[in-house]
N, C-alpha and C positions, 0 to 999 in steps of 0.2 A: 467407362465413366465419361459423361459428356460435360462440356463446359457449361456452367450455369450463370445466370445473371444475379446481381446483387439486389435483393428485395428487402425493403424495410418500410416501416410506417412513419410518415411525417405529415403533419397538419391533418391527421385523421384519415389519410389515404395511403395506399400502397405505392411506393416509388420503386422504380426498377431501372437499373443501370448495368450496362454490359460493355462499355467502351472507355473505361477510366483505368489508369494504372492501379495495381493492387496496393501500392503504397501512397496513393492519394489520401491526404488527411481529411477527416470530417470537416475541419475548419476551412480548408481549401474548397471543398464541395459546397459548403454553406455560402461562402462569400463570393465564389466565382461562378458556380453553376446555378444554384437556386436563388442567389441574390438576397439571402437572409443575412444582411450585414449588421444586424444587431449584435451578433456574436463577433467579438473583436479579436484581433491578433496583437499580443503584446510581446511575450518572450519567445514563443514557439518552442518551448521546452517543458511545459507543464508546471511552471512556477508561479506565474503572476495571477492566473485565474480569470483573465479578461475573456477567455474563450470558453468558459464553463457552460456545458449543456447538461441535460439529464437524459439518461438512457433508461427505457422501460424494457424489462426482460421477464419472461416467465421462468420460474424455477422448476425443478423436477416435479413438484407437486401441482404445478399450474398456477401458483400464486404470482401476482405481479409485483416486481421490485422496481423501485425508482432510485437511481443512483446518479449523483453528480460526477462528471468526469471532465477531463481536459480535451476539448475537440482538436487541439493543435497537434496532438501526438497519437490520436486514434486513427487507424486506417479504415477507409470506407468499407471494405469487405467485412470487417468485424461487426458492422451494423446489421448484417443479414439476419433476418427473423426477429429483429428487435424494433423498438420504437424510439424515435429521436424527437426530443422536445427542446425548443429554443425559446428565446424571449418573445418571439413573434406569436407563439402559441398561447400566451397568457391573456391577451386582451379579450374581454367579453364580447359576445355577439353585438351588444349595443355600444361597443367601443370603450366600455368602462375599464379602468385599470384593475388588475388583480390586487387583492389585499396586500401581497408582498410589495408591489409597486407603490400602491397608495400610501402604505406605511412609510416607505422611504421618502416619498414626497413630503408627507406631513411631519416627519421627524428631521427633515433637512439632511437626509443621509447621502445625498449626491451633490457633488460640486461640479467638476468638469464633465462628469457623466460617462467618460470613456469606459471605465471599468464597471459601471453600474449594472449592465446586463449580466455580467458574471456573478456579481453579488446576488442579483435577483434570482438567478437559477439555483445557486447554492441554497438560498433561503426558500425557494419553491420546493426543493427536495426535502428540506427540513419541515416545511409546512405540511407536506403530505405524509411524511414518515413519522412525525411525532404523534404519539397516541393522544387523541382528543380528551380522554378521561384522565390524563396525567397532569393537567394544568399546563401553563406555559413552560417552555424549556428554560432551564437555568442559564445564567450568563456563561458558565463553562461549557454547556452543551451548544450554545450559540457560537461561542468562540471556536469550538472544535469544528462546527459545520462551516465556518468561514475561514478556517486556517489556510485554505488554498487561495484565498483572495487577498492579495497583498496591498493593493492601493488603499491608502488611508488619508486622502486629501481633505476629508472632513473630520478626521479623527475617528477613534473607535466608537465613542459613546453614541452618536446619532444613529449609527448603523445597528448597534446592539439594541438601542431603544426601539428601532423599527422592527427588529426581529421579535421583540416581545409584543409590540402593538399589533402586528399583522394578524394575530389570532382574534382580535377584538372586532374585526369587520365581518359582515355577512359572508358566509362561505359560498363561493361560486360553484356551479355544477362541474363535476368531473366524472365522466362515465367510465369507470375502471373496467366494468364488465364488458363494454363494447370493445375496449382496447384489448382485453384478454382474448376475446373471441377472434379478433383480427390477427393477433399474434399467434394464436393456436393454429390458425389456417396457414400461416407463413412458416411454421416451425418445421425444420428439416428432420427427417427420419433416417437419412443416410448421409454419407459424406457430401459436403458442399465443396465443389471445386470451381474456382473462378480463374480464368485467364483473360487478361486484356488483349484485344487484337493488336497485332503489330501494324506497321505502316501499310502493309499490303492487305490488311483486313483479316489475316489468318491468326487464329487464337492459339493453335498448338505450335510449340516451338518457343513460346514466350514463357516467362516464369509463372509457376502455378501457385495459387493460394488455396490450400486444402484445409478443410475444417471438418474432421470426423466427429461423430456423435457418440461413439462407444470407445471404451478404453482398449478393447481388443483391436479395433480398427486403427486407433491412434498408434498403438504399438506396432501393428503391421506396417503402417505407412512410415513410421520412424525407422524401422529396420530396413525398409526398401529404399528410403531416401535419407541416409545418414548425414548428408551434407545440407539438407534443408534447414532453413533458419526456424528454430522454435519460437513461437510468438505466444505470449500470454496477454499481459495488460498494456504492452507498448510503452511502459513508463521508462524503459531504458532503450529498447530497440527503436522506438519512435524518434529519439534524438539522433540515432545513427543516420536517419533519413533527413530530418529537418536541419540538423547542424553539420553533419559530416557528408551529406549527399551521397551516402553509400548505396550501392545496388545490393539488395538483400537476396536476390535469386529466388529460388523456390521457398515458400513459407508454409509451415505446418502449424496451424492454430489450435491451441488446446482449449479455448474458451467455450466450445460447444459440448465438451465431454462432461456431462453431469456426474458421472461416476467418480471423476477425479476432483470434483468439488465437495465431496462428502467429508464431513467432520464427525468422527465417531469416538466413543470412549468405552473402555472396558476396565477391569480392575487394575491393569498394569499400565496401559498407555492411552494417551490422547493421540489419535491418528488424524492428521490433517492432509487431505488430498492436495496434490500439487497445484491444482487449478482453483483451489479455494482462494477467495480474495484476501488481501492483507487485512481488510476490515473485519471479515468474518473470522479469519484465523486468530487475530489478536483478541477478539471478543471471547473466543474459546480458551485461548491461553490465559487470559486475565481471569476467567472464571475459576481456573485451577490455581493460578498464581497471581493474586491481586497486586503483588509487588510490580507487575508489568504495566500497571495502569498509566503511569506517566509516560513510559516509553511508547505505549500505544498511541496516545494523543500527540506525541511529538515526532512520531515516525512520519516524515513527509507531511502530507495534508490529506483531508478526507477524500477529495477527488482522486488523488494518487492511490490511496489505500483501497478505494472502491474498484479501481481498474487493475492495479498490480496484484500479483499473487505471491504467497509465501514460497511456493515452489520455485518461481522465477527469481525471487530474491536470493534464495539459497543457491540455485544452480548458476546464477550469474557469477558468483565467486568474488564479488567486489570486496576489497579489504576494508571498506567503510560502510558495508551493509549493516544496518543496526540490528537485524534479527539474529545474526549468527552468534555474537558473543553470548546472548541470553540462552539460545538453544544449545550451544556447546557447554555452557555452565550447567545446564539441566541434563546433560548427557543424552541429548537427542540422537536419534539414528535415522538414516534415510532408507526408504524402500526404492530400489533402483530396478528398472524393468527393461528387458531387451527381448522383443518378440513375446513369447509366452513365459519366459523365465524371469524370475525376480530374485534379488539378493538384497541383504541388508548390510549397511556399513555405518559405523559411528561417524557422526558429522565432523568430528575433529580430525578424521582421517581422510576426508573427502577432498580437501584442498592441498594440492601438490606444489603450487607456486602461484605467482601473480596471474589471476584469472585462468588458472589451469586446474582442472579437477580430475577425479578418478573415473569419470564417465567413459565408457567404451563407445566406439562407433556404433550408432544405432540404438544407444541406451538413453534412457531419460529418467529424471526424478519423478516417481509416481506418488510418493507420500512422505511426510515427515512424522516420525513417531516420538512423542515426548513422554517420559515417565510421569506417572501421576505423583502428586505431592506426598512427601514424607514429613511427618510432624517434626522430626529432629533436625531437619534441614533449614538453615537460614539462607535466604536468597534475596538478592537485590540487583537492580540494573541502574546504570547512570549514563546519561548522555550529556556531553559538554560540547556546545556549539556557540557560534557567535550570536545567533538568534534563538529565541526560545521555541518558536513555532517554525516548522517547515524549513529546516536547514540541515545541511550535511554535517555530520559529527566531525569534530576534531579528534575526539576520543569517545568511544563507547565501551563501557566496561560492564561485566557481569560477574557476580560472586555467588558461589553456593558452597556452604560448608555444613558438614554433619557433625553434631556434638553428642557426646555421651553424657551420662548422668553427672559426671564430674566436670562438665563443661570443657572437655578436651576435644580437640578436632580429630575426628576419625577419618574423614574424607574431605578433600577440598578440590574444587574445580573453579579456576579463575580464567576468564577469557576476555580478550580485548579486540576491538576493531580500531583501525586508524593508527596502530602501533607497529605494523609490519606489512609485508606484501600480501598477507592473507589474514583473515580472522584467526587468532592464534591463542592457545593456552599459555599460561605462565608457569612452567613446571618448577622453576626454582622457588618462586613465591609459594606455590602449593606445598613443596617439600618443607619449606620453613614453618609451615603451619601444622602439618599432620603429626600427631603424637604429642602435641603441646597444648597447654591450656590456652583457651581463647581469651587472652588478656592484652594489655597494652604492649608488653614486651614482645609477645608473639606477633601482633599486628605490625609493630615497627620492624621486626626482623623480616617479615614478608615484604614490607615496603622497600626495604633496602635490597632485597633479592630481585625486585623487578628490574633493576639496572642490568642484571645478568640475563634477563629474559628478553629484553627489547632494546634496540637501538633505533628509535623512530626517525623518520625523515622529516626534513623541514619542507613545507610547501605553503601555498597561499592561505591555508586554513590555520596553520599553527607551526611554530618552530619545534625542533627536536627537543630542546630544553623544556619548553612549555608542556609538550605532551608527556614527557617523563615526569614532570612535577605533578601534572593533573592525575596521572595514573597512580602515583603514590597517595595523593590527596583523597581520591575517591575510595581507595582501599581503607584509608583512615576513617572516612565517613561511614563506610560499611561497618567498621568495628564499632563506632560510636552508636550506630543504630541497633546493633545486635549484641552488645556486651551484656554481661550478667547483671551488673548493677547500674541502675538508672539509665537504661538505653534511651536514646533520643527517639521521639516519635516522628513519623514521617511528616506530620503536620508542622512540627517544630523546625525541621531542617528545610522544609519547603516554604516557610513563612515569607522569607525575603523574596523568593521568586513570585509568589502569589501577590505580594504587595506591589512589586515592580510591575507586574502585568496589569493589575487594577489601575495603577497610576497612568499607564500607557494609554488607557482608554480615552483619556482626556487630551492626548497629544496628537497633533497632526502628523 
């Protein structure tokens, strides 16, 4: 295998680079190499959205997808065979502003302007992805698209107004077919390997960035290089470089393996490939379990969900990862692969300790399998954080109970994040429910049992006492929403949150 250069589409032309570090970020490349300084650096950790760009990529069927991502934590080699769009690409040939930009001007949606290019690119992705025959997007759809852009020096309302108005202007040309043809010509058919030259100009001996295109090749390379750093969306690993200045060594990139992006259903399972994006994974999960809709929109932000993967979120093993409590409550299992061999494991047995998993050397998470819905199961998830959008949970909880005809609990699975060193079930609370009628007494017994299940820590997000109280309270809320008599509707319990969010649109 020979070392290859990084090739991607920018400003309508193929750009090629072979002399940059493998962990050079897209933002560094834009601002320091190509001098595209419209893309700004704010937090350098994928939170503020000032660096938002749009990536164009062909899927397995050849369709073009446009997704907003954070340039500050994406490594340049991950652009290979893709297209990069920045705010500099939006101006018309006659110098006219794009409808997204013109709407922000007309609605007074920009004040100091530093973060405006990030808003523009998030809205540009929405502009192209929203179906034209569906009418303008709703306020909630716009808010979700902008959840990764945090600056609000003009308040929310002018920006949301601009997002609605941008569809009223004449539509500028966008030659998607030409982009697809150019990307098809760039597309790799075998493993892409990149090594930056060292000080003497020698490429070999330096860390390698390998990006296989088949599952079999990925498995082979993982077995041969068990110490290589697995990379998916860079939403966590990117911060190891930008904030901790860590040397990652050899990198094995999963983002080119279409087979591991597949999402499939049969009568028993929803199977989500480990390389499927969080956005696609949650869309599939919510189709089966509508109760996940709020967690989907509150999980990080749209750019983070576009880049990050469900497999990465699971394999990371973070005690505050929001996906795991829901998946554990739903009795999900993992498909693990080493070489040509695969095995399955319940997700709740995967975590052995703080960021320690049951993965063997050379093994990787290939897929997550989630049982299909059962009518008798009552399921809910709850996220409690300081901010409604794009915040790390203080507590994330998930509850799934199965009831018989007499409203007795026959099975219970309760899982929490943020309450222990790993995402963890609550066996004592579950035992307090099973065999008993699902009523107030049973719910309160389970609430009391939570004290035996968890002794949470105090940190910057919440105190131990607060976490323990929240855990009990969300279990009580679960009971109120699923009790036999006069259950509260989701719209009722979320009313205050929606009212508060609407009011915040008027606040700077």
